[in-house]
Backbone as JSON Lines, residues from 0, in Angstrom:
{"i":0,"aa":"M","n":[47.06,43.76,28.69],"ca":[47.99,44.87,29.81],"c":[48.57,45.72,29.35]}
{"i":1,"aa":"K","n":[48.73,46.53,29.5],"ca":[49.46,47.9,29.29],"c":[51.14,48.23,29.37]}
{"i":2,"aa":"T","n":[51.0,49.01,27.99],"ca":[53.25,49.49,27.69],"c":[52.7,50.74,27.72]}
{"i":3,"aa":"T","n":[54.09,51.35,27.77],"ca":[54.68,52.58,27.51],"c":[55.26,52.54,26.15]}
{"i":4,"aa":"E","n":[54.6,53.53,26.09],"ca":[55.69,53.81,24.14],"c":[56.37,54.02,24.69]}
{"i":5,"aa":"K","n":[57.85,54.27,24.06],"ca":[58.99,54.65,24.49],"c":[58.99,56.14,23.58]}
{"i":6,"aa":"K","n":[59.35,56.97,24.42],"ca":[59.24,58.59,23.18],"c":[60.85,58.45,22.53]}
{"i":7,"aa":"A","n":[60.41,59.17,20.89],"ca":[61.5,59.6,20.62],"c":[62.33,60.67,20.52]}
{"i":8,"aa":"P","n":[63.54,60.02,21.0],"ca":[64.89,61.03,21.55],"c":[64.8,62.29,20.34]}
{"i":9,"aa":"G","n":[65.4,63.83,21.17],"ca":[65.06,64.8,20.49],"c":[66.01,64.61,19.46]}
{"i":10,"aa":"M","n":[65.93,65.59,18.6],"ca":[67.05,65.61,17.74],"c":[67.9,66.63,17.31]}
{"i":11,"aa":"S","n":[68.82,67.15,17.18],"ca":[69.32,68.72,16.56],"c":[68.79,68.85,15.36]}
{"i":12,"aa":"R","n":[69.62,69.81,14.9],"ca":[69.6,70.62,13.39],"c":[70.28,70.09,12.76]}
{"i":13,"aa":"D","n":[71.58,69.63,13.31],"ca":[73.07,69.19,12.8],"c":[72.92,67.97,12.88]}
{"i":14,"aa":"A","n":[72.02,66.76,13.73],"ca":[71.43,65.39,14.05],"c":[70.41,65.64,12.61]}
{"i":15,"aa":"V","n":[69.57,65.48,12.35],"ca":[68.95,65.85,11.57],"c":[69.55,66.03,9.83]}
{"i":16,"aa":"A","n":[70.69,66.95,9.48],"ca":[71.36,67.06,8.49],"c":[72.36,65.71,8.4]}
{"i":17,"aa":"A","n":[72.67,64.73,9.18],"ca":[73.47,63.91,8.86],"c":[73.24,62.86,8.64]}
{"i":18,"aa":"P","n":[72.25,62.06,8.44],"ca":[71.54,61.4,7.67],"c":[71.0,61.28,6.62]}
{"i":19,"aa":"F","n":[70.24,62.4,6.35],"ca":[70.24,63.32,5.36],"c":[71.67,63.25,3.95]}
{"i":20,"aa":"A","n":[72.94,63.57,4.9],"ca":[74.61,64.33,4.3],"c":[74.78,62.58,4.36]}
{"i":21,"aa":"A","n":[74.11,61.33,5.24],"ca":[75.3,60.08,4.65],"c":[74.69,59.29,3.45]}
{"i":22,"aa":"S","n":[73.54,59.47,3.44],"ca":[72.7,59.27,1.37],"c":[74.03,59.47,0.24]}
{"i":23,"aa":"D","n":[73.46,58.69,-0.28],"ca":[74.71,58.15,-1.1],"c":[73.73,59.19,-2.49]}
{"i":24,"aa":"I","n":[74.03,60.33,-2.75],"ca":[74.11,60.83,-4.15],"c":[74.03,60.43,-5.25]}
{"i":25,"aa":"S","n":[75.09,59.07,-5.79],"ca":[75.29,58.99,-6.52],"c":[74.75,57.81,-7.03]}
{"i":26,"aa":"T","n":[73.85,57.28,-6.08],"ca":[73.09,56.27,-6.49],"c":[71.65,56.98,-6.52]}
{"i":27,"aa":"P","n":[70.57,56.02,-7.38],"ca":[69.17,56.4,-7.17],"c":[68.62,56.41,-6.28]}
{"i":28,"aa":"A","n":[68.78,55.77,-4.93],"ca":[68.8,54.65,-3.94],"c":[68.28,56.42,-2.94]}
{"i":29,"aa":"G","n":[70.16,56.7,-2.81],"ca":[70.24,57.28,-1.89],"c":[69.02,58.57,-2.58]}
{"i":30,"aa":"R","n":[69.59,59.17,-4.31],"ca":[68.98,60.29,-4.37],"c":[67.18,60.37,-3.54]}
{"i":31,"aa":"R","n":[66.87,59.38,-3.77],"ca":[65.13,59.13,-2.79],"c":[64.92,59.16,-1.89]}
{"i":32,"aa":"D","n":[66.33,58.78,-1.25],"ca":[66.27,58.78,0.3],"c":[66.36,60.78,0.84]}
{"i":33,"aa":"Q","n":[67.83,61.0,0.52],"ca":[67.91,62.48,0.5],"c":[66.78,63.44,0.08]}
{"i":34,"aa":"T","n":[65.56,63.3,-0.92],"ca":[64.59,64.05,-1.15],"c":[63.04,62.88,-0.29]}
{"i":35,"aa":"L","n":[63.14,61.65,0.28],"ca":[62.1,61.87,1.18],"c":[62.32,62.13,2.74]}
{"i":36,"aa":"I","n":[63.9,62.37,3.12],"ca":[63.92,62.78,4.4],"c":[63.62,64.26,4.37]}
{"i":37,"aa":"A","n":[63.5,65.41,3.32],"ca":[63.41,66.78,3.16],"c":[62.35,66.5,2.9]}
{"i":38,"aa":"T","n":[60.95,65.39,2.41],"ca":[59.9,66.45,2.52],"c":[59.27,65.89,3.99]}
{"i":39,"aa":"M","n":[60.19,64.64,4.06],"ca":[59.25,64.31,5.67],"c":[59.3,65.43,6.72]}
{"i":40,"aa":"Y","n":[60.85,65.79,6.72],"ca":[61.59,66.91,7.21],"c":[60.32,68.5,7.3]}
{"i":41,"aa":"G","n":[60.73,68.72,6.07],"ca":[59.88,70.1,5.34],"c":[58.29,70.72,5.66]}
{"i":42,"aa":"T","n":[57.98,69.14,6.03],"ca":[56.01,69.05,5.85],"c":[56.07,68.59,7.4]}
{"i":43,"aa":"V","n":[56.48,68.36,8.31],"ca":[55.83,66.89,9.1],"c":[54.73,66.83,8.68]}
{"i":44,"aa":"A","n":[55.15,66.07,7.94],"ca":[53.98,64.99,7.79],"c":[54.23,63.23,8.41]}
{"i":45,"aa":"R","n":[52.89,62.55,8.41],"ca":[53.41,60.85,8.7],"c":[53.91,60.54,8.08]}
{"i":46,"aa":"L","n":[54.85,59.53,8.07],"ca":[55.28,58.46,7.29],"c":[54.42,58.68,6.08]}
{"i":47,"aa":"D","n":[53.04,57.17,6.23],"ca":[52.31,56.96,5.32],"c":[51.71,58.15,4.85]}
{"i":48,"aa":"G","n":[51.94,59.39,5.26],"ca":[51.18,60.7,3.75],"c":[52.09,60.62,3.22]}
{"i":49,"aa":"T","n":[53.1,61.12,3.43],"ca":[54.43,61.77,2.89],"c":[54.44,59.8,1.86]}
{"i":50,"aa":"L","n":[54.77,58.44,1.73],"ca":[55.09,57.78,1.3],"c":[52.84,57.45,-0.36]}
{"i":51,"aa":"S","n":[52.4,57.53,0.27],"ca":[50.99,58.25,0.14],"c":[50.85,59.12,-0.75]}
{"i":52,"aa":"L","n":[51.59,59.93,-1.73],"ca":[51.91,61.14,-2.11],"c":[51.95,61.07,-3.85]}
{"i":53,"aa":"K","n":[50.95,60.94,-4.01],"ca":[50.98,60.48,-5.88],"c":[51.34,62.19,-6.3]}
{"i":54,"aa":"V","n":[51.74,62.28,-8.12],"ca":[52.25,63.04,-8.21],"c":[51.48,63.96,-8.78]}
{"i":55,"aa":"D","n":[49.74,63.76,-8.99],"ca":[49.02,64.9,-9.13],"c":[48.64,65.23,-7.44]}
{"i":56,"aa":"Q","n":[48.7,64.49,-6.27],"ca":[49.19,65.74,-5.28],"c":[50.28,67.07,-5.37]}
{"i":57,"aa":"L","n":[51.2,67.43,-5.67],"ca":[52.15,67.86,-5.44],"c":[52.35,69.53,-6.67]}
{"i":58,"aa":"R","n":[52.82,69.79,-6.0],"ca":[52.04,71.61,-6.75],"c":[53.5,72.2,-6.41]}
{"i":59,"aa":"L","n":[54.32,72.29,-7.78],"ca":[56.48,71.89,-7.97],"c":[56.07,73.4,-8.29]}
{"i":60,"aa":"T","n":[55.33,74.44,-8.13],"ca":[55.69,75.6,-9.7],"c":[56.01,76.89,-8.36]}
{"i":61,"aa":"E","n":[55.87,77.65,-9.15],"ca":[56.94,79.09,-8.1],"c":[56.23,79.66,-7.37]}
{"i":62,"aa":"G","n":[54.89,79.69,-7.32],"ca":[54.34,80.14,-6.3],"c":[53.31,79.72,-4.96]}
{"i":63,"aa":"G","n":[54.32,79.53,-5.31],"ca":[53.8,78.96,-3.42],"c":[53.91,77.34,-3.32]}
{"i":64,"aa":"P","n":[54.89,76.81,-3.84],"ca":[54.41,74.93,-3.89],"c":[53.96,74.99,-2.62]}
{"i":65,"aa":"Y","n":[53.41,73.65,-2.51],"ca":[53.06,72.71,-1.67],"c":[52.52,71.17,-1.9]}
{"i":66,"aa":"A","n":[52.23,70.56,-0.98],"ca":[51.68,69.02,-1.3],"c":[50.38,69.15,-0.79]}
{"i":67,"aa":"A","n":[49.58,67.85,-1.29],"ca":[47.77,67.59,-1.12],"c":[48.01,66.85,-0.19]}
{"i":68,"aa":"F","n":[48.46,66.75,1.08],"ca":[48.82,65.04,2.11],"c":[46.75,64.81,2.35]}
{"i":69,"aa":"I","n":[46.7,63.36,2.35],"ca":[45.31,62.86,2.36],"c":[46.12,62.18,3.57]}
{"i":70,"aa":"G","n":[45.5,62.72,4.92],"ca":[45.7,62.59,6.45],"c":[44.79,61.15,6.66]}
{"i":71,"aa":"K","n":[44.25,61.78,8.2],"ca":[43.56,60.46,9.37],"c":[42.61,60.96,9.35]}
{"i":72,"aa":"G","n":[41.67,59.66,8.86],"ca":[40.49,61.31,8.31],"c":[40.07,61.03,6.97]}
{"i":73,"aa":"Q","n":[41.0,60.57,6.15],"ca":[40.46,61.36,5.0],"c":[40.37,62.13,4.55]}
{"i":74,"aa":"K","n":[41.41,63.15,5.86],"ca":[41.29,64.67,5.33],"c":[42.85,65.24,4.14]}
{"i":75,"aa":"I","n":[42.26,66.37,3.39],"ca":[42.83,66.37,3.33],"c":[43.97,67.81,3.29]}
{"i":76,"aa":"R","n":[45.12,67.9,3.06],"ca":[45.87,69.03,4.3],"c":[47.29,69.0,2.97]}
{"i":77,"aa":"A","n":[47.07,70.55,2.14],"ca":[48.39,71.25,2.18],"c":[49.19,71.72,2.98]}
{"i":78,"aa":"L","n":[50.36,71.82,2.59],"ca":[51.18,71.52,3.4],"c":[52.17,71.95,2.22]}
{"i":79,"aa":"A","n":[52.94,73.39,2.79],"ca":[54.12,74.41,1.88],"c":[54.96,73.1,1.65]}
{"i":80,"aa":"L","n":[55.89,73.3,0.97],"ca":[56.81,72.64,0.33],"c":[58.7,73.97,1.08]}
{"i":81,"aa":"E","n":[59.44,73.47,0.86],"ca":[60.38,74.72,1.35],"c":[61.04,74.28,0.01]}
{"i":82,"aa":"P","n":[61.85,75.19,-0.77],"ca":[62.8,75.64,-2.1],"c":[64.03,74.37,-2.36]}
{"i":83,"aa":"K","n":[64.38,73.77,-0.73],"ca":[65.01,72.42,-1.5],"c":[64.3,71.57,-1.61]}
{"i":84,"aa":"A","n":[63.52,71.74,-0.71],"ca":[62.31,70.06,-0.76],"c":[61.57,70.03,-2.82]}
{"i":85,"aa":"V","n":[61.6,71.6,-3.39],"ca":[60.89,71.65,-4.16],"c":[61.79,70.51,-4.8]}
{"i":86,"aa":"E","n":[63.05,71.54,-4.74],"ca":[64.39,70.93,-6.28],"c":[64.69,69.81,-5.97]}
{"i":87,"aa":"Q","n":[64.53,68.8,-4.99],"ca":[65.13,68.04,-4.71],"c":[63.29,67.14,-5.36]}
{"i":88,"aa":"L","n":[62.66,67.36,-5.13],"ca":[60.99,66.71,-5.66],"c":[61.06,66.35,-7.37]}
{"i":89,"aa":"R","n":[61.91,67.98,-7.67],"ca":[61.68,68.21,-9.75],"c":[62.75,66.99,-10.08]}
{"i":90,"aa":"C","n":[64.02,66.43,-9.41],"ca":[64.67,65.75,-9.46],"c":[64.34,64.5,-9.82]}
{"i":91,"aa":"C","n":[63.56,64.25,-8.2],"ca":[63.66,62.79,-8.37],"c":[62.46,62.46,-9.02]}
{"i":92,"aa":"L","n":[61.98,63.25,-9.29],"ca":[60.11,63.15,-10.63],"c":[60.92,62.43,-11.65]}
{"i":93,"aa":"R","n":[61.94,63.8,-12.11],"ca":[62.33,63.45,-13.62],"c":[62.91,62.34,-14.35]}
{"i":94,"aa":"D","n":[64.11,61.59,-12.66],"ca":[64.89,60.46,-12.48],"c":[64.03,59.58,-12.64]}
{"i":95,"aa":"F","n":[62.79,59.27,-11.55],"ca":[62.63,58.2,-11.71],"c":[61.54,57.73,-12.57]}
{"i":96,"aa":"Q","n":[60.65,58.9,-12.75],"ca":[59.96,59.04,-14.04],"c":[59.67,59.58,-14.78]}
{"i":97,"aa":"G","n":[60.35,60.22,-15.3],"ca":[61.09,60.99,-16.88],"c":[60.28,62.2,-16.62]}
{"i":98,"aa":"D","n":[59.64,63.05,-17.82],"ca":[59.99,63.91,-18.11],"c":[57.98,64.63,-18.21]}
{"i":99,"aa":"N","n":[57.48,63.65,-18.14],"ca":[55.88,63.63,-18.72],"c":[55.38,61.88,-17.17]}
{"i":100,"aa":"P","n":[55.14,62.69,-16.29],"ca":[55.44,61.71,-14.75],"c":[53.38,61.24,-14.88]}
{"i":101,"aa":"E","n":[53.55,60.32,-15.12],"ca":[51.93,59.86,-14.92],"c":[51.66,60.83,-13.52]}
{"i":102,"aa":"P","n":[50.06,60.82,-13.35],"ca":[49.83,62.4,-11.89],"c":[48.97,61.12,-11.24]}
{"i":103,"aa":"E","n":[49.21,59.84,-11.63],"ca":[48.5,58.52,-10.66],"c":[49.19,58.01,-10.09]}
{"i":104,"aa":"A","n":[50.39,58.09,-10.43],"ca":[51.93,57.19,-10.17],"c":[52.62,58.16,-8.95]}
{"i":105,"aa":"Y","n":[53.43,57.68,-8.12],"ca":[53.38,57.44,-6.53],"c":[54.68,58.12,-6.9]}
{"i":106,"aa":"A","n":[54.8,59.57,-6.13],"ca":[56.43,59.64,-5.98],"c":[57.28,58.99,-5.16]}
{"i":107,"aa":"F","n":[56.9,57.83,-4.83],"ca":[57.42,57.15,-3.87],"c":[57.24,55.92,-3.97]}
{"i":108,"aa":"Y","n":[57.83,55.23,-5.42],"ca":[56.86,54.62,-5.25],"c":[57.95,53.11,-5.63]}
{"i":109,"aa":"S","n":[57.07,51.53,-5.42],"ca":[58.23,50.54,-4.91],"c":[59.22,49.79,-6.47]}
{"i":110,"aa":"R","n":[60.02,50.07,-5.86],"ca":[60.91,49.25,-6.73],"c":[60.58,48.07,-7.19]}
{"i":111,"aa":"N","n":[59.93,47.16,-6.96],"ca":[59.65,45.87,-7.46],"c":[57.79,45.77,-7.71]}
{"i":112,"aa":"G","n":[57.23,46.83,-7.36],"ca":[55.62,46.96,-7.7],"c":[55.59,48.46,-9.26]}
{"i":113,"aa":"G","n":[56.38,48.56,-9.04],"ca":[56.12,49.97,-10.48],"c":[55.72,51.03,-9.46]}
{"i":114,"aa":"Q","n":[55.32,51.68,-10.31],"ca":[54.88,53.18,-9.86],"c":[53.27,53.25,-9.11]}
{"i":115,"aa":"H","n":[52.85,52.64,-10.08],"ca":[51.14,52.34,-8.94],"c":[51.65,51.43,-8.22]}
{"i":116,"aa":"K","n":[53.16,51.12,-6.76],"ca":[52.88,50.45,-5.93],"c":[53.77,51.17,-4.79]}
{"i":117,"aa":"K","n":[53.42,51.81,-3.93],"ca":[53.78,52.86,-3.0],"c":[55.2,51.5,-1.9]}
{"i":118,"aa":"I","n":[56.12,52.57,-1.84],"ca":[56.84,51.94,-0.68],"c":[56.79,51.36,-0.29]}
{"i":119,"aa":"R","n":[57.32,50.03,1.17],"ca":[56.67,49.6,2.45],"c":[56.84,50.68,3.31]}
{"i":120,"aa":"Q","n":[56.56,51.21,4.21],"ca":[57.01,51.22,5.33],"c":[58.17,50.94,5.91]}
{"i":121,"aa":"T","n":[57.89,50.14,6.16],"ca":[59.17,48.3,6.49],"c":[59.92,49.18,5.79]}
{"i":122,"aa":"A","n":[60.03,49.31,4.43],"ca":[61.55,49.25,3.61],"c":[62.34,51.29,3.88]}
{"i":123,"aa":"V","n":[60.83,51.61,3.87],"ca":[62.08,52.94,4.59],"c":[62.68,53.09,5.95]}
{"i":124,"aa":"S","n":[61.68,51.96,6.52],"ca":[62.37,52.02,8.24],"c":[63.94,51.51,8.29]}
{"i":125,"aa":"S","n":[63.99,50.44,7.61],"ca":[65.33,49.69,7.54],"c":[65.86,50.73,6.2]}
{"i":126,"aa":"R","n":[66.03,51.39,5.77],"ca":[67.05,51.97,5.31],"c":[67.43,53.17,6.3]}
{"i":127,"aa":"L","n":[66.17,53.9,6.7],"ca":[66.19,54.89,7.47],"c":[67.54,54.94,8.8]}
{"i":128,"aa":"K","n":[67.59,53.48,8.79],"ca":[68.34,52.93,10.66],"c":[69.19,52.57,9.74]}
{"i":129,"aa":"L","n":[70.13,51.98,8.51],"ca":[71.12,52.0,7.67],"c":[71.65,53.93,7.38]}
{"i":130,"aa":"L","n":[71.04,54.9,7.41],"ca":[71.55,55.82,7.18],"c":[71.91,56.37,8.6]}
{"i":131,"aa":"A","n":[71.06,56.26,9.6],"ca":[70.82,56.78,11.13],"c":[72.52,56.38,11.11]}
{"i":132,"aa":"A","n":[72.88,54.58,10.97],"ca":[74.21,54.26,11.69],"c":[74.98,54.94,11.2]}
{"i":133,"aa":"A","n":[75.07,55.22,9.87],"ca":[76.89,55.44,9.34],"c":[76.13,56.87,10.0]}
{"i":134,"aa":"A","n":[75.62,57.91,10.15],"ca":[75.32,59.12,10.39],"c":[76.04,59.06,12.3]}
{"i":135,"aa":"H","n":[75.6,58.54,12.28],"ca":[75.65,58.2,14.29],"c":[77.23,58.22,14.1]}
{"i":136,"aa":"R","n":[78.64,57.15,13.31],"ca":[79.54,57.11,13.29],"c":[80.58,58.79,13.04]}
{"i":137,"aa":"E","n":[80.02,59.26,12.07],"ca":[80.84,60.36,12.51],"c":[79.93,61.7,13.17]}
{"i":138,"aa":"R","n":[78.59,61.83,14.0],"ca":[78.62,62.44,15.07],"c":[77.16,62.01,16.01]}
{"i":139,"aa":"P","n":[77.48,61.66,17.22],"ca":[77.46,60.23,17.81],"c":[75.81,60.96,18.92]}
{"i":140,"aa":"E","n":[75.3,62.22,18.34],"ca":[73.99,63.16,19.29],"c":[73.39,62.0,17.88]}
{"i":141,"aa":"V","n":[73.24,61.74,16.82],"ca":[72.49,61.11,15.79],"c":[71.91,59.71,16.65]}
{"i":142,"aa":"P","n":[70.6,59.81,17.26],"ca":[70.39,57.95,16.8],"c":[70.77,56.96,16.95]}
{"i":143,"aa":"E","n":[70.91,55.81,17.31],"ca":[71.22,54.3,15.53],"c":[70.49,54.08,15.51]}
{"i":144,"aa":"S","n":[69.12,54.49,15.78],"ca":[68.24,53.9,15.62],"c":[67.12,54.57,14.93]}
{"i":145,"aa":"D","n":[67.91,55.51,13.41],"ca":[66.37,56.62,13.71],"c":[65.6,55.78,12.99]}
{"i":146,"aa":"H","n":[64.49,57.08,12.74],"ca":[63.6,56.86,12.71],"c":[62.22,57.66,11.84]}
{"i":147,"aa":"A","n":[61.52,57.61,10.92],"ca":[61.04,58.71,10.44],"c":[59.93,59.59,11.31]}
{"i":148,"aa":"R","n":[59.65,59.15,12.37],"ca":[59.11,60.05,13.31],"c":[59.51,61.34,14.01]}
{"i":149,"aa":"Q","n":[61.26,60.44,13.96],"ca":[61.92,61.28,14.64],"c":[61.83,62.67,13.83]}
{"i":150,"aa":"F","n":[61.58,62.97,12.95],"ca":[62.39,63.62,12.25],"c":[61.12,64.54,12.3]}
{"i":151,"aa":"R","n":[59.87,64.3,11.82],"ca":[58.64,65.11,12.55],"c":[59.14,65.98,13.6]}
{"i":152,"aa":"H","n":[59.22,65.52,15.04],"ca":[59.16,65.66,16.08],"c":[60.73,66.5,15.83]}
{"i":153,"aa":"A","n":[61.63,66.26,15.61],"ca":[62.54,66.95,16.15],"c":[61.93,68.63,14.45]}
{"i":154,"aa":"R","n":[61.44,67.77,13.09],"ca":[61.12,69.82,13.01],"c":[60.03,70.25,13.48]}
{"i":155,"aa":"A","n":[58.92,69.29,14.44],"ca":[57.99,70.9,15.65],"c":[58.95,71.85,16.15]}
{"i":156,"aa":"S","n":[59.99,70.89,16.78],"ca":[60.61,71.64,17.61],"c":[61.54,72.64,17.38]}
{"i":157,"aa":"H","n":[61.95,72.17,16.26],"ca":[63.14,73.23,15.36],"c":[62.28,74.38,15.83]}
{"i":158,"aa":"W","n":[60.64,74.56,14.64],"ca":[59.64,75.21,14.54],"c":[59.85,76.24,15.75]}
{"i":159,"aa":"L","n":[58.87,75.29,17.05],"ca":[58.85,76.03,18.14],"c":[60.44,77.0,18.85]}
{"i":160,"aa":"S","n":[61.35,76.61,18.85],"ca":[62.79,76.93,18.89],"c":[62.92,78.15,18.15]}
{"i":161,"aa":"N","n":[62.82,78.04,16.9],"ca":[62.65,79.66,15.87],"c":[61.42,80.49,16.14]}
{"i":162,"aa":"R","n":[60.71,80.32,16.09],"ca":[58.97,81.31,16.94],"c":[59.37,82.53,17.6]}
{"i":163,"aa":"Q","n":[59.25,83.61,16.43],"ca":[59.6,85.01,17.52],"c":[57.69,85.11,17.87]}
{"i":164,"aa":"I","n":[58.04,85.89,18.87],"ca":[56.68,86.54,20.08],"c":[56.85,87.42,19.91]}
{"i":165,"aa":"S","n":[55.76,88.6,18.45],"ca":[55.5,89.98,18.98],"c":[54.26,90.6,19.24]}
{"i":166,"aa":"R","n":[54.14,89.6,20.16],"ca":[52.8,90.47,21.07],"c":[52.94,89.25,22.12]}
{"i":167,"aa":"P","n":[52.37,89.75,23.11],"ca":[52.34,89.12,24.77],"c":[51.63,87.76,24.3]}
{"i":168,"aa":"V","n":[51.79,86.91,25.55],"ca":[51.22,85.8,24.94],"c":[49.57,85.8,26.21]}
{"i":169,"aa":"Q","n":[48.5,85.43,25.32],"ca":[47.16,85.33,26.18],"c":[47.12,84.17,27.11]}
{"i":170,"aa":"L","n":[47.09,84.26,28.31],"ca":[46.74,82.76,28.96],"c":[45.67,83.47,29.32]}
{"i":171,"aa":"W","n":[44.23,82.05,29.2],"ca":[42.67,82.7,29.84],"c":[42.73,83.51,30.44]}
{"i":172,"aa":"G","n":[42.7,84.39,28.82],"ca":[42.06,85.61,28.93],"c":[42.45,87.11,29.26]}
{"i":173,"aa":"R","n":[44.57,86.94,29.35],"ca":[44.66,87.83,30.42],"c":[46.11,87.78,29.35]}
{"i":174,"aa":"E","n":[46.8,88.86,29.62],"ca":[48.15,89.27,28.95],"c":[49.03,88.55,30.37]}
{"i":175,"aa":"A","n":[50.04,87.47,29.61],"ca":[50.63,88.01,30.82],"c":[52.84,89.42,30.25]}
């Protein structure tokens, strides 16, 4: 039996920022949540790819920071990291893994399983829903039931809206 998949509602920049701001940075979980949201939004990576990031896949140096994601089909994709995400990743790694993080440890690991067990998608989804509910009370345009894919779609939409076309668009071999 075929079912139709619900489309993720679009999110404005303010709607994306609201769950980010709703996380309590005085707690380790809140700082981790902010870092996770910034990484997902900034790289447009899938949730599983972000949760599968290991310390040795992150290059947080000044000259072009990036994260090497292992995507579908085991393809490696190097995605640039924005300065805000870089700073948060540095702080998160220092807070959770100390000054010399183990290269094979997950950047976002399970509190119960330790550094060598990644956090589950269901745990992240429930955290995002809590943040979305809190953000929705402040900003009604934030969907009450936020999920990771919405950050991916929102960022792609925001990139498209910012895109500056410097030359005519080519349509089927002709200039438009």
